[in-house]
N, C-alpha and C positions, 0 to 999 in steps of 0.2 A: 398522269404518268403511267400509261398502260404497259410499256415494255419492261418485262422482267426476264433477264437472261440467267441461266444456271451454268455455273462453271465449277470444276473441281479445284481444290486448292493448288494442285500441281500444274494446272493448265495455263498456257499462255495463248490468249485468243484475241482476235480482232473484232471490234464493234464499230459499225458505221452508222452515221446519221446522214440521211439523204435530205438535202434541202431543196431539191429541184422543184417540188410542187409549191414551195413557199416563195422562191425567188421570182421577182418580176422579170419579164423578158429583157434581156440585155444586161442584167445585173449578175455579178458573180462574187464568190467568196474571195476576200483578199487576206483575211487573217482568222486564225482559229486558236482558241485557248481552251484547254481541257481542265476541268476541276475534278481531280481524282482524290477521294478521301484516303486518309491514313489507313493502312491495312492492305490496300491494293497498290500495285506498282505500275506506273505508266512506263512501258518498255520503249515505245516509240509512238509517233503520231504523224499523219500526213493528211493532205487534202487535195481535192480537185477543185474545179470551178463551181461544183454543185454539191459536193459531199465532203465529210470529214471522218477520218478513221483513227481510232486509238487502239493500241495493243496493250492488254492488261494481263498481269500475272499476280499470283499470291492470293491473299484473302484468308480469313479465318473461317473454318468449317462452321456453318450455321448462321454466319453473319450476312446481312443484306446491306449493300452499299449503293448510294446514289451518285452517279457519275453525270457531270454536266458538260455540255459542249456549248461554247459561246463563240458566235461568229460575228465578224464585221464584213460588210460587203463593199465593193468598189463604189457603190452609190451612197455609202454612209449608213446603211441600215445595220442595226445591232439586235441580235436575238439569241435566245438560249433554248436548248432542248435537253431534257434529262431522261435517263433510264436507270433501272436498278439491276444490280448483279447480285444474285443469291449464290453463296458458296455452299456446295453440297457434293457428296461423293457421287460419282456417276459410274 
């Protein structure tokens, strides 16, 4: 899980997972579920055929949260990717 993003507690920011390198030719994203831990707030989410975006707010100063994106594709593939959000003053 190499991606660690830093956000301030007051920030509302978007985070995108790009699945285009993983998807086989002709397959696309059909459904996305975000797992957002308590302490962060999922403000909204959207997806395209190859990417998924979540808008997050909140967080406790000094905390590190793991956010997970789970997709299902038209071809029936299911996979997850996670990243961490560290809350710090910026």
